[in-house]
Steps between C-alpha positions, in 0.01 A plus 500: 500500500779297656369532861179289415698232332732461799189500735329238292806277479549518869139406568526208256815378669342516835199298376726257317723434815196448725331290251810274455534465877130412550502265211813324640323478839146402403593289193381522135143382579431814689649747235176706507511555874875598465403749219212662692698524818808622319289770325352623839840482683682684210230767496528570875884496493503744205243728662705515825866481371491653169351844564776707347511295176125517482510877524776533257293277246202719552695819433654343199174415348348834584799676323458279194128590493587873528768478216245340260278799567202321644271746672339446833147386522224664699540247783867558526456877512248471783717256690803744456286777627414325828 
């Protein structure tokens, strides 16, 4: 469970840093442009640079789901078979 918390905190940190920088550059009147731009940039950076953390978070969530005893649905069984 800890892996997805770290992944989420890193993504939020990236967004906050970019948002603060853009807000400083653009000024407070353009906060909405800074927020949208920061979200898009943070998503791209996390997709490109945080692959290992993302895979760890996915594995952690899958393990937690298995520990709770959730069974796979028909869609998941078909996808696993492919």
